[in-house]
All heavy atoms as an XYZ file, in Angstrom:
873
protein
N       5.184    -12.623    -35.080
C       5.916    -13.630    -34.349
C       6.017    -14.896    -35.190
O       5.376    -15.023    -36.204
C       5.233    -13.920    -33.017
C       5.133    -12.720    -32.107
S       6.763    -12.136    -31.705
C       6.422    -11.006    -30.428
N       6.773    -15.845    -34.702
C       7.016    -17.029    -35.531
C       6.260    -18.268    -35.064
O       6.104    -19.204    -35.809
C       8.525    -17.322    -35.616
C       8.800    -18.250    -36.790
C       9.043    -17.885    -34.321
C      10.232    -18.342    -37.166
N       5.771    -18.274    -33.838
C       5.112    -19.472    -33.320
C       3.976    -19.916    -34.232
O       3.793    -21.096    -34.484
C       4.610    -19.224    -31.910
N       3.217    -18.970    -34.728
C       2.157    -19.297    -35.679
C       2.018    -18.121    -36.629
O       2.179    -16.978    -36.249
C       0.842    -19.566    -34.950
O       0.439    -18.421    -34.262
N       1.747    -18.421    -37.864
C       1.566    -17.359    -38.837
C       2.875    -16.854    -39.400
O       3.923    -17.466    -39.256
N       2.777    -15.721    -40.026
C       3.901    -15.127    -40.737
C       4.788    -14.323    -39.780
O       4.293    -13.534    -38.988
C       3.356    -14.229    -41.836
S       4.593    -13.623    -42.964
N       6.110    -14.509    -39.844
C       7.000    -13.727    -38.980
C       7.036    -12.260    -39.403
O       6.750    -11.932    -40.557
C       8.362    -14.399    -39.188
C       8.267    -15.058    -40.519
C       6.836    -15.439    -40.694
N       7.394    -11.380    -38.491
C       7.487     -9.949    -38.780
C       8.711     -9.609    -39.610
O       8.711     -8.626    -40.340
C       7.534     -9.140    -37.477
O       6.367     -9.348    -36.733
N       9.765    -10.390    -39.503
C      11.003    -10.106    -40.222
C      10.837    -10.462    -41.703
O      10.400    -11.564    -42.052
C      12.154    -10.906    -39.608
C      13.457    -10.653    -40.313
O      13.748    -11.297    -41.308
N      14.222     -9.708    -39.798
N      11.223     -9.532    -42.571
C      11.010     -9.723    -44.007
C      11.919    -10.788    -44.611
O      11.560    -11.407    -45.611
C      11.163     -8.397    -44.731
C      10.056     -7.434    -44.370
C      10.237     -6.062    -44.976
O      11.279     -5.735    -45.541
N       9.221     -5.230    -44.847
N      13.093    -11.016    -44.044
C      13.958    -12.093    -44.536
C      13.266    -13.439    -44.299
O      13.224    -14.283    -45.191
C      15.346    -12.053    -43.858
C      16.179    -13.265    -44.240
C      16.074    -10.766    -44.205
N      12.720    -13.626    -43.110
C      12.015    -14.870    -42.810
C      10.741    -15.007    -43.639
O      10.353    -16.116    -44.012
C      11.697    -14.955    -41.319
C      12.912    -15.070    -40.395
C      12.481    -15.037    -38.941
C      13.726    -16.313    -40.701
N      10.101    -13.888    -43.967
C       8.887    -13.926    -44.794
C       9.176    -14.457    -46.196
O       8.298    -15.020    -46.839
C       8.267    -12.532    -44.906
C       7.619    -12.044    -43.652
C       7.111    -10.608    -43.772
O       7.126    -10.014    -44.847
N       6.668    -10.043    -42.661
N      10.409    -14.285    -46.664
C      10.766    -14.738    -48.014
C      10.980    -16.248    -48.104
O      11.027    -16.802    -49.202
C      12.013    -14.007    -48.505
C      11.753    -12.538    -48.793
S      13.106    -11.703    -49.624
C      14.335    -11.649    -48.334
N      11.117    -16.908    -46.967
C      11.314    -18.360    -46.969
C      10.002    -19.059    -47.271
O       8.929    -18.604    -46.866
C      11.834    -18.827    -45.614
C      13.201    -18.315    -45.186
C      13.506    -18.793    -43.781
C      14.278    -18.754    -46.155
N      10.086    -20.207    -47.948
C       8.865    -20.979    -48.123
C       8.541    -21.665    -46.794
O       9.374    -21.746    -45.886
C       8.949    -21.958    -49.294
C      10.009    -23.039    -49.123
O      10.207    -23.516    -47.991
O      10.623    -23.422    -50.130
N       7.337    -22.137    -46.677
C       6.849    -22.688    -45.406
C       7.708    -23.834    -44.897
O       7.979    -23.939    -43.695
C       5.399    -23.128    -45.547
N       8.169    -24.701    -45.782
C       8.973    -25.857    -45.361
C      10.307    -25.415    -44.762
O      10.736    -25.938    -43.732
C       9.209    -26.796    -46.539
N      10.967    -24.435    -45.391
C      12.240    -23.943    -44.851
C      12.044    -23.209    -43.531
O      12.839    -23.347    -42.610
C      12.943    -23.037    -45.863
C      13.502    -23.810    -47.038
O      13.749    -25.027    -46.900
O      13.704    -23.200    -48.107
N      10.982    -22.425    -43.437
C      10.698    -21.713    -42.193
C      10.426    -22.709    -41.067
O      10.892    -22.526    -39.938
C       9.519    -20.772    -42.373
C       9.162    -19.890    -41.192
C      10.358    -19.042    -40.742
C       7.976    -19.006    -41.531
N       9.725    -23.791    -41.367
C       9.457    -24.817    -40.360
C      10.741    -25.471    -39.854
O      10.819    -25.886    -38.694
C       8.501    -25.877    -40.901
C       7.071    -25.371    -40.988
O       6.746    -24.353    -40.340
O       6.272    -25.997    -41.728
N      11.763    -25.587    -40.719
C      13.057    -26.126    -40.283
C      13.747    -25.198    -39.287
O      14.441    -25.648    -38.387
C      13.976    -26.347    -41.492
C      13.608    -27.473    -42.446
C      14.542    -27.452    -43.657
C      13.681    -28.819    -41.749
N      13.563    -23.891    -39.455
C      14.210    -22.918    -38.572
C      13.477    -22.705    -37.254
O      14.106    -22.389    -36.238
C      14.339    -21.568    -39.284
C      15.396    -21.465    -40.360
C      15.329    -20.102    -41.032
C      16.781    -21.703    -39.783
N      12.174    -22.833    -37.257
C      11.368    -22.506    -36.064
C      11.914    -23.079    -34.754
O      11.995    -22.363    -33.759
C       9.923    -22.959    -36.258
C       9.118    -22.095    -37.172
C       7.675    -22.626    -37.284
N       7.007    -22.112    -38.449
C       6.295    -20.988    -38.473
N       6.174    -20.278    -37.381
N       5.714    -20.591    -39.583
N      12.304    -24.350    -34.693
C      12.774    -24.890    -33.409
C      14.079    -24.258    -32.915
O      14.431    -24.393    -31.753
C      12.988    -26.380    -33.681
C      12.374    -26.667    -34.994
C      12.240    -25.378    -35.727
N      14.800    -23.575    -33.801
C      16.096    -22.995    -33.447
C      16.030    -21.510    -33.136
O      17.057    -20.894    -32.859
C      17.093    -23.228    -34.590
C      17.258    -24.668    -34.918
N      17.997    -25.527    -34.135
C      16.739    -25.425    -35.925
C      17.944    -26.739    -34.657
N      17.192    -26.697    -35.734
N      14.840    -20.925    -33.180
C      14.678    -19.488    -32.963
C      13.855    -19.216    -31.707
O      12.934    -19.951    -31.389
C      13.991    -18.841    -34.169
C      14.720    -18.954    -35.500
C      13.845    -18.392    -36.621
C      16.063    -18.264    -35.454
N      14.222    -18.143    -31.029
C      13.480    -17.714    -29.848
C      13.313    -16.197    -29.911
O      14.174    -15.488    -30.431
C      14.231    -18.087    -28.572
N      12.201    -15.710    -29.385
C      11.970    -14.268    -29.344
C      12.775    -13.663    -28.203
O      12.743    -14.163    -27.076
C      10.478    -13.962    -29.149
O       9.747    -14.536    -30.237
C      10.218    -12.468    -29.114
N      13.524    -12.615    -28.528
C      14.332    -11.913    -27.526
C      14.029    -10.426    -27.611
O      13.591     -9.929    -28.645
C      15.847    -12.140    -27.736
C      16.211    -13.601    -27.558
C      16.297    -11.634    -29.093
N      14.255     -9.722    -26.514
C      14.088     -8.275    -26.503
C      15.414     -7.625    -26.870
O      16.458     -7.986    -26.328
C      13.644     -7.799    -25.119
C      13.353     -6.322    -25.074
C      12.802     -5.860    -23.738
O      12.661     -6.693    -22.823
O      12.518     -4.671    -23.606
N      15.374     -6.703    -27.806
C      16.567     -5.937    -28.174
C      16.452     -4.577    -27.484
O      15.659     -3.736    -27.886
C      16.671     -5.773    -29.690
C      16.905     -7.067    -30.414
S      17.482     -6.908    -32.133
C      16.581     -5.536    -32.782
N      17.229     -4.397    -26.432
C      17.195     -3.176    -25.626
C      18.159     -2.157    -26.216
O      19.282     -2.501    -26.617
C      17.572     -3.499    -24.164
C      17.591     -2.255    -23.307
C      16.618     -4.545    -23.599
N      17.739     -0.904    -26.260
C      18.575      0.178    -26.793
C      19.967      0.134    -26.182
O      20.129     -0.070    -24.989
C      17.909      1.521    -26.512
C      18.687      2.711    -27.040
C      17.833      3.975    -26.945
N      18.598      5.195    -26.994
C      19.209      5.673    -28.078
N      19.142      5.011    -29.196
N      19.872      6.802    -28.034
N      20.983      0.271    -27.020
C      22.402      0.274    -26.687
C      22.965     -1.112    -26.366
O      24.116     -1.236    -25.969
C      22.723      1.266    -25.566
C      22.447      2.709    -25.944
C      22.935      3.656    -24.879
C      22.644      5.102    -25.291
N      23.148      6.054    -24.322
N      22.162     -2.160    -26.533
C      22.676     -3.521    -26.343
C      23.636     -3.853    -27.481
O      23.363     -3.560    -28.642
C      21.548     -4.549    -26.355
O      20.702     -4.370    -25.260
N      24.739     -4.484    -27.141
C      25.727     -4.893    -28.138
C      25.371     -6.298    -28.612
O      25.345     -7.240    -27.822
C      27.156     -4.848    -27.549
C      28.167     -5.362    -28.556
C      27.502     -3.437    -27.095
N      25.090     -6.432    -29.913
C      24.741     -7.730    -30.484
C      25.970     -8.460    -30.996
O      26.005     -9.685    -31.017
C      23.726     -7.564    -31.610
C      22.413     -6.872    -31.240
C      21.491     -6.814    -32.445
C      21.744     -7.556    -30.066
N      26.967     -7.704    -31.451
C      28.226     -8.316    -31.876
C      29.342     -7.292    -31.757
O      29.112     -6.099    -31.851
C      28.137     -8.835    -33.317
O      28.067     -7.781    -34.241
N      30.553     -7.802    -31.510
C      31.749     -6.976    -31.447
C      32.745     -7.500    -32.468
O      32.978     -8.711    -32.554
C      32.370     -7.018    -30.055
C      31.514     -6.360    -28.996
C      32.210     -6.345    -27.642
O      33.056     -5.457    -27.439
O      31.907     -7.233    -26.834
N      33.333     -6.586    -33.232
C      34.297     -6.978    -34.262
C      35.410     -7.821    -33.654
O      35.978     -7.474    -32.622
C      34.873     -5.732    -34.929
N      35.702     -8.941    -34.288
C      36.765     -9.831    -33.846
C      36.356    -10.874    -32.827
O      37.123    -11.774    -32.522
N      35.135    -10.756    -32.309
C      34.659    -11.716    -31.296
C      33.785    -12.783    -31.953
O      33.177    -12.554    -32.994
C      33.867    -10.985    -30.213
N      33.732    -13.931    -31.316
C      32.869    -15.007    -31.816
C      31.412    -14.580    -31.720
O      30.981    -14.038    -30.705
C      33.100    -16.279    -31.002
N      30.689    -14.803    -32.785
C      29.276    -14.454    -32.837
C      28.475    -15.523    -32.104
O      28.650    -16.716    -32.357
C      28.840    -14.368    -34.303
C      27.522    -13.711    -34.609
C      27.556    -12.245    -34.203
C      27.228    -13.829    -36.085
N      27.599    -15.108    -31.195
C      26.802    -16.067    -30.438
C      25.443    -16.313    -31.078
O      24.937    -17.429    -31.040
C      26.615    -15.572    -29.007
C      27.909    -15.504    -28.222
C      27.672    -14.998    -26.823
C      29.001    -14.874    -26.088
N      28.858    -14.257    -24.787
N      24.843    -15.267    -31.624
C      23.489    -15.374    -32.163
C      23.370    -14.636    -33.493
O      24.095    -13.693    -33.753
C      22.455    -14.778    -31.191
C      22.433    -15.466    -29.864
C      23.136    -14.950    -28.783
C      21.718    -16.645    -29.691
C      23.132    -15.602    -27.558
C      21.709    -17.297    -28.466
C      22.420    -16.768    -27.401
O      22.418    -17.414    -26.203
N      22.422    -15.071    -34.280
C      21.980    -14.368    -35.465
C      20.609    -13.791    -35.113
O      19.787    -14.486    -34.505
C      21.875    -15.321    -36.665
C      21.261    -14.635    -37.865
C      23.238    -15.883    -37.002
N      20.365    -12.536    -35.474
C      19.133    -11.855    -35.106
C      18.304    -11.513    -36.337
O      18.838    -11.017    -37.332
C      19.442    -10.565    -34.340
C      20.172    -10.790    -33.053
C      21.559    -10.845    -33.017
C      19.478    -10.954    -31.856
C      22.238    -11.058    -31.824
C      20.149    -11.169    -30.664
C      21.526    -11.217    -30.660
O      22.202    -11.432    -29.482
N      17.004    -11.746    -36.234
C      16.045    -11.359    -37.259
C      15.111    -10.335    -36.606
O      14.097    -10.715    -36.008
C      15.238    -12.575    -37.735
C      16.074    -13.641    -38.388
C      16.630    -14.671    -37.636
C      16.305    -13.612    -39.755
C      17.394    -15.664    -38.241
C      17.070    -14.601    -40.371
C      17.618    -15.621    -39.611
N      15.436     -9.040    -36.694
C      14.632     -8.022    -36.001
C      13.180     -7.980    -36.485
O      12.913     -8.146    -37.678
C      15.346     -6.709    -36.346
C      16.724     -7.102    -36.742
C      16.586     -8.450    -37.384
N      12.260     -7.740    -35.554
C      10.847     -7.538    -35.883
C      10.603     -6.084    -36.246
O       9.552     -5.756    -36.776
C       9.959     -7.882    -34.693
C       9.953     -9.334    -34.353
N       9.266     -9.828    -33.285
C      10.542    -10.404    -34.929
C       9.425    -11.138    -33.208
N      10.203    -11.503    -34.198
N      11.514     -5.213    -35.895
C      11.389     -3.777    -36.124
C      12.571     -3.099    -35.470
O      13.591     -3.733    -35.203
N      12.433     -1.818    -35.180
C      13.534     -1.088    -34.561
C      14.689     -0.920    -35.528
O      14.524     -1.026    -36.741
N      15.869     -0.670    -34.986
C      17.048     -0.523    -35.839
C      18.309     -0.924    -35.096
O      18.423     -0.762    -33.887
C      17.168      0.906    -36.366
O      17.277      1.819    -35.308
N      19.250     -1.459    -35.866
C      20.548     -1.877    -35.343
C      21.617     -1.131    -36.132
O      21.630     -1.171    -37.364
C      20.734     -3.408    -35.491
C      22.117     -3.828    -35.013
C      19.652     -4.155    -34.720
N      22.489     -0.462    -35.422
C      23.573      0.298    -36.040
C      24.766     -0.619    -36.272
O      25.230     -1.297    -35.358
C      23.971      1.460    -35.132
O      25.089      2.147    -35.661
N      25.273     -0.629    -37.505
C      26.439     -1.423    -37.870
C      27.609     -0.464    -38.039
O      27.546      0.464    -38.852
C      26.207     -2.199    -39.176
C      24.939     -3.055    -39.080
C      27.439     -3.014    -39.552
C      24.965     -4.101    -37.986
N      28.668     -0.657    -37.250
C      29.824      0.237    -37.303
C      31.101     -0.541    -37.576
O      31.202     -1.728    -37.277
C      29.980      1.033    -35.994
O      30.131      0.117    -34.908
C      28.787      1.930    -35.732
N      32.056      0.169    -38.152
C      33.367     -0.395    -38.468
C      34.422      0.513    -37.861
O      34.318      1.741    -37.945
C      33.568     -0.495    -39.998
C      34.971     -0.941    -40.334
C      32.548     -1.433    -40.603
N      35.434     -0.093    -37.248
C      36.533      0.681    -36.680
C      37.562      1.018    -37.744
O      37.922      0.180    -38.561
N      38.022      2.268    -37.730
C      39.058      2.710    -38.651
C      40.428      2.571    -38.003
O      40.538      2.460    -36.773
C      38.817      4.159    -39.065
C      37.476      4.450    -39.742
C      37.321      5.935    -40.006
C      37.365      3.650    -41.025
N      41.457      2.586    -38.803
C      42.814      2.383    -38.283
C      43.230      3.443    -37.272
O      44.009      3.165    -36.375
C      43.826      2.330    -39.429
O      43.781      3.525    -40.187
N      42.684      4.662    -37.402
C      43.051      5.704    -36.440
C      42.213      5.673    -35.167
O      42.298      6.558    -34.330
C      43.057      7.083    -37.031
C      42.250      7.671    -38.094
C      41.851      6.962    -39.351
O      42.654      6.333    -40.030
O      40.674      7.076    -39.650
N      41.416      4.616    -35.002
C      40.652      4.437    -33.777
C      39.244      5.001    -33.820
O      38.486      4.825    -32.872
N      38.865      5.650    -34.881
C      37.513      6.196    -35.002
C      36.561      5.115    -35.497
O      36.978      4.134    -36.100
C      37.497      7.373    -35.974
C      38.282      8.567    -35.486
C      38.187      9.701    -36.476
C      39.009     10.882    -35.985
N      38.940     11.994    -36.918
N      35.281      5.320    -35.227
C      34.239      4.405    -35.678
C      33.347      5.138    -36.676
O      33.057      6.317    -36.488
C      33.367      3.937    -34.510
C      34.110      3.205    -33.418
S      34.671      1.602    -33.919
C      33.175      0.687    -33.921
N      32.911      4.431    -37.713
C      31.942      5.004    -38.631
C      30.766      4.045    -38.773
O      30.930      2.831    -38.739
C      32.540      5.319    -40.023
C      33.098      4.061    -40.688
C      33.591      6.397    -39.928
C      33.431      4.254    -42.140
N      29.588      4.631    -38.903
C      28.397      3.822    -39.117
C      28.294      3.538    -40.615
O      28.325      4.452    -41.432
C      27.150      4.557    -38.628
C      25.888      3.740    -38.735
C      24.705      4.438    -38.120
O      24.361      5.550    -38.581
O      24.133      3.887    -37.174
N      28.191      2.258    -40.960
C      28.136      1.874    -42.365
C      26.758      1.380    -42.794
O      26.475      1.285    -43.990
C      29.209      0.811    -42.709
C      30.597      1.386    -42.541
C      29.040     -0.436    -41.862
N      25.897      1.067    -41.831
C      24.551      0.591    -42.168
C      23.648      0.687    -40.949
O      24.128      0.730    -39.810
C      24.594     -0.849    -42.659
N      22.370      0.736    -41.224
C      21.349      0.622    -40.191
C      20.404     -0.481    -40.659
O      19.864     -0.411    -41.762
C      20.586      1.943    -39.973
C      19.475      1.762    -38.949
C      21.535      3.045    -39.526
N      20.259     -1.510    -39.852
C      19.439     -2.665    -40.216
C      18.160     -2.688    -39.397
O      18.144     -2.266    -38.249
C      20.223     -3.960    -39.983
C      21.587     -4.064    -40.665
C      22.231     -5.399    -40.332
C      21.458     -3.883    -42.167
N      17.109     -3.204    -39.997
C      15.820     -3.317    -39.324
C      15.130     -4.607    -39.689
O      15.778     -5.628    -39.943
N      13.801     -4.565    -39.781
C      13.021     -5.787    -40.002
C      13.171     -6.371    -41.399
O      12.659     -7.446    -41.695
C      11.558     -5.558    -39.671
C      10.837     -4.593    -40.598
C       9.396     -4.408    -40.155
N       8.596     -5.548    -40.534
C       7.699     -5.549    -41.506
N       7.476     -4.462    -42.198
N       7.026     -6.630    -41.778
N      13.903     -5.667    -42.256
C      14.163     -6.181    -43.604
C      15.516     -6.886    -43.687
O      16.003     -7.172    -44.774
C      14.113     -5.038    -44.621
C      15.139     -3.956    -44.347
O      15.704     -3.927    -43.233
O      15.386     -3.134    -45.248
N      16.116     -7.173    -42.534
C      17.493     -7.652    -42.505
C      17.693     -8.803    -41.535
O      16.804     -9.169    -40.780
C      18.418     -6.508    -42.077
O      18.243     -5.375    -42.895
N      18.917     -9.307    -41.561
C      19.392    -10.269    -40.575
C      20.712     -9.725    -40.046
O      21.537     -9.223    -40.809
C      19.541    -11.685    -41.174
C      20.465    -11.702    -42.364
C      19.995    -12.676    -40.139
N      20.892     -9.753    -38.749
C      22.115     -9.263    -38.117
C      22.993    -10.454    -37.764
O      22.583    -11.330    -37.012
C      21.804     -8.440    -36.838
C      23.083     -7.951    -36.188
C      20.873     -7.275    -37.158
N      24.193    -10.496    -38.336
C      25.141    -11.570    -38.046
C      25.087    -12.737    -39.007
O      25.813    -13.717    -38.829
N      24.270    -12.674    -40.012
C      24.111    -13.791    -40.932
C      25.382    -14.151    -41.687
O      25.717    -15.316    -41.836
N      26.090    -13.147    -42.165
C      27.311    -13.402    -42.926
C      28.370    -14.099    -42.099
O      28.990    -15.065    -42.544
N      28.588    -13.625    -40.888
C      29.595    -14.234    -40.016
C      29.195    -15.648    -39.615
O      30.033    -16.539    -39.518
C      29.816    -13.373    -38.774
N      27.904    -15.866    -39.408
C      27.440    -17.201    -39.017
C      27.683    -18.218    -40.117
O      27.918    -19.393    -39.838
C      25.956    -17.152    -38.661
N      27.656    -17.779    -41.369
C      27.861    -18.698    -42.484
C      29.331    -18.835    -42.869
O      29.671    -19.643    -43.719
C      27.054    -18.241    -43.702
C      25.542    -18.365    -43.537
C      24.840    -17.766    -44.739
C      25.128    -19.806    -43.323
N      30.202    -18.047    -42.246
C      31.630    -18.174    -42.556
C      32.350    -18.755    -41.347
O      32.071    -19.862    -40.941
C      32.208    -16.835    -43.010
O      32.116    -15.869    -41.981
N      33.239    -17.983    -40.755
C      34.039    -18.511    -39.648
C      33.449    -18.250    -38.266
O      34.011    -18.643    -37.266
C      35.460    -17.960    -39.718
C      35.523    -16.442    -39.646
O      34.462    -15.799    -39.437
O      36.621    -15.889    -39.802
N      32.311    -17.554    -38.199
C      31.667    -17.281    -36.922
C      32.241    -16.105    -36.161
O      31.830    -15.832    -35.039
N      33.180    -15.385    -36.767
C      33.777    -14.217    -36.131
C      33.133    -12.966    -36.712
O      33.095    -12.782    -37.936
C      35.309    -14.163    -36.346
C      35.960    -15.445    -35.822
C      35.913    -12.919    -35.704
C      35.767    -15.689    -34.335
N      32.622    -12.109    -35.860
C      31.956    -10.886    -36.304
C      32.973     -9.905    -36.890
O      33.949     -9.569    -36.214
C      31.219    -10.237    -35.140
N      32.755     -9.422    -38.118
C      33.669     -8.447    -38.706
C      33.320     -7.006    -38.332
O      34.087     -6.088    -38.605
C      33.488     -8.664    -40.207
C      32.074     -9.121    -40.329
C      31.793     -9.922    -39.075
N      32.173     -6.817    -37.698
C      31.672     -5.472    -37.397
C      31.109     -5.433    -35.980
O      30.903     -6.469    -35.345
C      30.567     -5.058    -38.397
C      29.493     -6.170    -38.583
C      31.150     -4.753    -39.763
C      28.436     -6.203    -37.582
N      30.844     -4.216    -35.516
C      30.102     -4.025    -34.272
C      28.637     -3.813    -34.642
O      28.334     -3.114    -35.613
C      30.600     -2.794    -33.514
C      32.008     -2.966    -32.966
O      32.364     -4.098    -32.601
O      32.742     -1.971    -32.895
N      27.735     -4.407    -33.894
C      26.302     -4.215    -34.099
C      25.690     -3.835    -32.753
O      25.796     -4.584    -31.787
C      25.653     -5.477    -34.646
N      25.075     -2.645    -32.709
C      24.495     -2.124    -31.475
C      23.049     -1.717    -31.746
O      22.752     -1.081    -32.765
C      25.295     -0.896    -30.962
C      24.672     -0.322    -29.707
C      26.744     -1.282    -30.711
N      22.150     -2.089    -30.834
C      20.738     -1.738    -30.980
C      20.593     -0.232    -30.817
O      21.031      0.341    -29.820
C      19.875     -2.476    -29.939
C      18.419     -2.042    -30.036
C      20.009     -3.985    -30.107
N      19.997      0.397    -31.812
C      19.771      1.845    -31.787
C      18.363      2.144    -31.285
O      18.171      2.986    -30.437
C      20.005      2.429    -33.181
C      19.820      3.911    -33.244
C      20.762      4.772    -32.683
C      18.715      4.469    -33.869
C      20.594      6.143    -32.737
C      18.541      5.835    -33.920
C      19.480      6.662    -33.358
O      19.305      8.017    -33.403
N      17.377      1.462    -31.843
C      15.992      1.605    -31.403
C      15.486      0.207    -31.086
O      15.375     -0.630    -31.978
C      15.146      2.257    -32.487
N      15.239     -0.044    -29.835
C      14.913     -1.387    -29.386
C      13.528     -1.861    -29.758
O      12.604     -1.080    -29.951
N      13.416     -3.152    -29.877
C      12.172     -3.856    -30.153
C      12.474     -5.340    -29.922
O      13.470     -5.666    -29.279
C      11.671     -3.541    -31.593
C      12.483     -4.252    -32.627
C      10.192     -3.804    -31.744
N      11.678     -6.211    -30.445
C      11.935     -7.642    -30.310
C      12.550     -8.200    -31.591
O      12.460     -7.592    -32.654
C      10.636     -8.394    -29.996
C      10.117     -8.082    -28.637
N       9.245     -7.051    -28.395
C      10.369     -8.638    -27.440
C       8.981     -6.993    -27.109
N       9.655     -7.955    -26.500
N      13.174     -9.350    -31.460
C      13.759    -10.040    -32.607
C      13.671    -11.533    -32.359
O      13.489    -11.977    -31.229
C      15.227     -9.643    -32.780
N      13.806    -12.282    -33.414
C      14.002    -13.722    -33.286
C      15.501    -13.947    -33.324
O      16.201    -13.343    -34.140
C      13.330    -14.475    -34.426
C      11.807    -14.473    -34.358
C      11.218    -15.033    -35.640
C      11.331    -15.273    -33.161
N      16.006    -14.771    -32.432
C      17.442    -15.034    -32.375
C      17.668    -16.534    -32.420
O      16.909    -17.310    -31.840
C      18.046    -14.457    -31.100
N      18.703    -16.910    -33.137
C      19.086    -18.306    -33.220
C      20.562    -18.439    -32.927
O      21.364    -17.611    -33.366
N      20.942    -19.442    -32.172
C      22.346    -19.661    -31.845
C      23.118    -20.002    -33.100
O      22.639    -20.735    -33.963
C      22.479    -20.785    -30.821
N      24.314    -19.458    -33.214
C      25.131    -19.690    -34.405
C      25.511    -21.144    -34.575
O      25.683    -21.610    -35.687
C      26.385    -18.830    -34.366
S      25.987    -17.113    -34.654
N      25.616    -21.886    -33.517
C      25.972    -23.298    -33.610
C      24.818    -24.189    -34.030
O      24.997    -25.376    -34.245
N      23.618    -23.642    -34.180
C      22.459    -24.468    -34.531
C      22.651    -25.164    -35.865
O      22.206    -26.284    -36.059
C      21.186    -23.615    -34.564
N      23.338    -24.523    -36.805
C      23.559    -25.130    -38.123
C      24.342    -26.427    -37.986
O      24.070    -27.406    -38.661
C      24.308    -24.158    -39.035
C      24.581    -24.738    -40.394
C      25.160    -23.697    -41.331
N      26.170    -22.873    -40.741
C      27.469    -23.144    -40.758
N      27.907    -24.229    -41.334
N      28.318    -22.319    -40.210
N      25.307    -26.446    -37.074
C      26.149    -27.631    -36.914
C      25.391    -28.797    -36.286
O      25.721    -29.951    -36.522
C      27.362    -27.283    -36.055
N      24.356    -28.512    -35.494
C      23.637    -29.573    -34.803
C      22.308    -29.926    -35.459
O      21.632    -30.833    -35.023
C      23.366    -29.173    -33.340
O      22.583    -27.981    -33.328
C      24.662    -28.944    -32.592
N      21.945    -29.208    -36.499
C      20.669    -29.438    -37.167
C      20.896    -30.234    -38.447
O      21.446    -29.703    -39.408
C      20.002    -28.097    -37.494
S      18.520    -28.249    -38.499
N      20.504    -31.518    -38.509
C      20.766    -32.322    -39.701
C      20.082    -31.774    -40.945
O      20.554    -31.953    -42.049
C      20.229    -33.705    -39.333
C      19.306    -33.478    -38.196
C      19.782    -32.252    -37.478
N      18.968    -31.070    -40.783
C      18.262    -30.506    -41.931
C      18.904    -29.228    -42.445
O      18.510    -28.717    -43.480
C      16.810    -30.228    -41.565
C      16.065    -31.497    -41.238
O      16.256    -32.508    -41.890
N      15.239    -31.467    -40.219
N      19.879    -28.690    -41.732
C      20.509    -27.428    -42.121
C      21.829    -27.634    -42.844
O      22.546    -26.698    -43.107
C      20.742    -26.563    -40.882
S      19.222    -26.147    -40.020
N      22.158    -28.850    -43.201
C      23.443    -29.132    -43.835
C      23.557    -28.555    -45.236
O      24.653    -28.441    -45.763
C      23.682    -30.638    -43.861
C      23.865    -31.193    -42.468
C      24.003    -32.707    -42.471
O      23.902    -33.344    -43.511
N      24.215    -33.278    -41.303
N      22.459    -28.170    -45.852
C      22.527    -27.614    -47.193
C      23.074    -26.188    -47.186
O      23.416    -25.648    -48.233
C      21.149    -27.635    -47.857
C      20.154    -26.702    -47.222
C      20.031    -25.392    -47.651
C      19.337    -27.141    -46.186
C      19.125    -24.539    -47.051
C      18.441    -26.294    -45.587
C      18.325    -24.995    -46.028
O      17.448    -24.147    -45.420
N      23.171    -25.559    -46.022
C      23.675    -24.187    -45.959
C      25.165    -24.218    -46.247
O      25.916    -24.923    -45.591
C      23.411    -23.561    -44.562
C      21.901    -23.504    -44.314
C      24.031    -22.174    -44.475
C      21.545    -23.045    -42.927
N      25.619    -23.461    -47.252
C      27.038    -23.502    -47.610
C      27.921    -22.880    -46.532
O      27.516    -21.950    -45.854
C      27.098    -22.686    -48.898
C      25.910    -21.798    -48.838
C      24.856    -22.540    -48.060
N      29.102    -23.400    -46.396
C      30.073    -22.839    -45.478
C      31.381    -22.614    -46.218
O      31.640    -23.225    -47.248
C      30.350    -23.787    -44.282
O      30.803    -25.025    -44.796
C      29.118    -23.976    -43.434
N      32.179    -21.722    -45.697
C      33.473    -21.442    -46.301
C      34.488    -22.433    -45.765
O      34.535    -22.708    -44.580
C      33.876    -20.009    -45.940
C      34.911    -19.438    -46.859
C      35.080    -17.994    -46.609
N      35.736    -17.809    -45.315
C      35.931    -16.636    -44.754
N      35.504    -15.571    -45.328
N      36.533    -16.539    -43.614
N      35.312    -23.018    -46.644
C      36.329    -23.976    -46.194
C      37.722    -23.436    -46.378
O      37.950    -22.519    -47.090
C      36.206    -25.301    -46.957
O      36.298    -25.032    -48.357
C      34.914    -25.995    -46.622
C-alpha cells in the first residue's frame, strides 16, 4: 500500500521518495472487480490506475468490429498513463481480468497540483 512504506506497484516503486510523496495525496486505494471497465476507447479517461496485482486486459477494436487483446497489464504497469499525459482520451479498452486492488488517481490531478507541472504534455 502507499500510506506508509513501499507501494506494491512496481512503477511507483521506481520513483524516488520525494516524487512518490508528491503523488501520495492524489492517490486512493480502489478495488478492481473482475470485468470492470477501466477505460473505453474514445472516451475521456477519468483515472489512472497503478495495480497492486491481478491483471487488466488491453484490447483494440478492429475496423471490421472485432476486438483483439494487445496486452495484459499487472503490478508492473500503469493503466491509462499515456492518455492522461496527452489529450485525456483513452485510445484502448481496459477491462479487469483478474481483480485485486490498485491505487487510482484522477486524471485532472496534474492540472491542479502545482508540484506536478514538470510532467510534459502534448500541445
